[in-house]
N, C-alpha and C positions, 0 to 999 in steps of 0.2 A: 659361817663360824670361823673360817680361816681368816677372813678380813678382820673380824672382831678380835680374834686372838692376836694378830700382828699389831693391831692398833693399841690394844690394852697393854701388851708387853712393852710397847714403845713408851708408854707413859711411865712405866716403872724403870725400864732399862735403857731407854734412848732408841731413837730411830735407827734401823739397820742392824740391830743386835740379833733379831730373829729373821732369818732369810726366808723368802718364799719357798725355796727348795726344801728347807727344813720343815716348813709347815705342811707341804704336800707329803713329805715322808712321814710326818706325824699322823696325817690323816689316812695313810695307806698302810705301809709296813709296820710302823710303830703302833698304830691302832690295832692291827691284827696281833702283834706281840702282846699288847696289854690284855687282850682277850684270850691269849694262849692259843690262837688260831693261825699263827704265822706259817705253820707247815701246810695250811690249806688255802689261805687267802693273803692279800696284802701286797703282792708283787706279781709281776708277769713272769711265770716260770712253768716249765713242763711239769705236769702233774697237779698244779694248783687249779682251783676253780676259776673259770673264765668269767669274771664279773668286771665288765668294762663299759665305758661310755666313750663316744666320740663327739666332740663339740665343734660347732661352727665358730670360726673366727672372722666371719664376714660382717658381723653387725658393727655399728659405729663404736660401741664401747670397747671393741677389741682391736681397733685400728688407730695407730699403727701398733703392731704386736712386736715388742722388743724382747720380751722374756716370757715364754709359755708358762713357767711356774708362777710368775707374778700375775699373769692373766688368770690362771686358775685360782690363786689365793685371793686376789683383790676384786675381780670383776666378772668372772664367769658366773652364769646363773642357769636355772633350770630350762629356760627357753632356748638356751644355746645347744642343748643336747639334741643331736641328730640321730644317733644310733645308740642302742643300749643292748648289752648282752649280759645275761645273768645265768650262771652255771652252764655256760656254753650255748644257751638258747637265746636267739635274737628276739627281743621283746619290742624293740622300736627300730624302724628303718626309715631313714629320710624324714624323721619327725612324725611318723605314723605308727601308732600302737598296733601291734600285730595280734596280741592275745587278749585284748580287752575291747569292749565296745565303748569308745570314748563318749559318743553322743548319749548313750543310755546312762552312763555314769553321771554326766553333766546334767541330764534331765532329772535324774533322781536327786542329785545334790540341790538343784534349783527347787524341786518339790519340797525337800526338807527345809530349805531356807524359807520358803513361804510359810510352812507350818510353824516354824520357830518364830518368825516375825509376827504371825497372827496371834501367837500365844503371849506375846510381850505386853 
């Protein structure tokens, strides 16, 4: 979404008018403000919900890394997530889901995929 937003606004306003830092702020603190939840989420502060991810910057699409905000806005993706914390609870560590059975979920999804495909 961030990548698309930057590119779409560039068509209207020109390249560089919307900075990647601004987009990351829009996705975090300003998103929380829009929802009226900025007192609970949207920034890393004492007393706010700890909803965080840590991403790997070791994949080819992240090298070389000149600006972490640009990387987040333009090229980071779900497979880059190494750690995930929601409400202070660690849900993923080193890419491994801790609270869900990933194989069972994938198996169920494949089963539903076969059912859907067979009904077409």
